[in-house]
C-alpha positions in Angstrom: -14.1 12.8 16.6 -17.1 13.3 14.3 -18.1 10.2 12.3 -20.0 10.0 9.1 -23.0 8.6 10.9 -23.7 12.0 12.5 -22.3 10.8 15.9 -19.2 11.7 17.8 -16.6 9.3 19.2 -14.5 10.1 22.3 -11.4 8.1 23.1 -11.0 7.6 26.9 -8.9 5.5 29.2 -12.1 3.7 30.1 -13.3 2.7 26.6 -14.8 4.4 23.6 -17.8 6.7 24.1 -20.2 7.5 21.2 -22.6 10.4 21.3 -25.4 10.4 18.7 -27.0 13.7 19.7 -29.4 12.1 22.2 -27.5 9.5 24.3 -24.0 8.2 25.0 -23.1 4.6 24.3 -19.9 3.3 26.0 -17.9 0.5 24.4 -15.5 -1.4 26.6 -13.5 -4.5 26.7 -15.3 -7.6 27.9 -13.0 -10.6 28.4 -15.9 -12.9 27.6 -16.8 -11.2 24.3 -14.3 -11.5 21.4 -16.4 -8.8 19.6 -15.7 -6.1 22.3 -12.8 -3.7 22.2 -9.5 -5.3 22.7 -8.7 -2.9 25.6 -10.3 0.0 27.4 -7.3 2.4 27.0 -8.3 4.0 23.6 -5.4 5.9 22.2 -6.4 6.7 18.6 -9.4 7.0 16.3 -9.7 7.2 12.6 -12.6 7.0 10.2 -11.4 5.9 6.8 -12.7 7.0 3.4 -15.0 3.9 3.4 -16.6 5.0 6.7 -14.9 2.3 8.8 -14.1 3.4 12.3 -10.6 2.2 13.5 -9.8 2.3 17.2 -6.2 2.0 18.4 -5.7 0.7 22.0 -2.9 -0.4 24.2 -3.7 -4.0 23.3 -4.5 -4.0 19.6 -6.3 -2.4 16.7 -10.0 -2.6 16.3 -12.4 -2.0 13.4 -16.0 -1.2 14.3 -18.6 -3.0 12.3 -21.7 -0.8 12.3 -24.0 -3.5 10.9 -23.1 -5.9 13.7 -22.4 -3.2 16.4 -19.2 -5.2 17.1 -15.5 -4.8 16.9 -13.1 -6.9 14.8 -9.8 -7.2 16.6 -6.3 -7.1 15.0 -3.6 -8.1 17.4 0.0 -9.0 17.2 0.6 -12.7 16.9 4.2 -13.8 17.4 3.8 -16.8 15.2 2.1 -14.8 12.4 4.3 -12.5 10.3 1.2 -11.1 8.6 -0.2 -9.8 11.9 0.2 -6.2 13.1 3.8 -5.5 14.3 2.8 -4.5 17.9 -0.3 -4.2 20.0 0.1 -0.6 21.3 -1.5 1.7 18.7 -0.8 5.3 19.7 -1.8 6.7 16.2 -3.5 5.7 13.0 -2.9 7.2 9.5 -4.8 6.6 6.3 -3.6 7.3 2.8 
């Protein structure tokens, strides 16, 4: 997927790869880092009209914060009816 920042993102079963024309950066889940991807099995990618990159994984939805070079996780919480309905995100749509 080509992103607005002139780089390409590649969804893999071992994380998200970003190619900027010169080098590849690999983003993966790190159990010690709450700002890493929620899971390495990336199933879907979407860049919304505001330039946010959304990453769907087997274990949640992630929004990439370019300023922080970090991911904000959205995961299903049984006790929170406002949370996402499930953790597996095979596709992402925008209106």
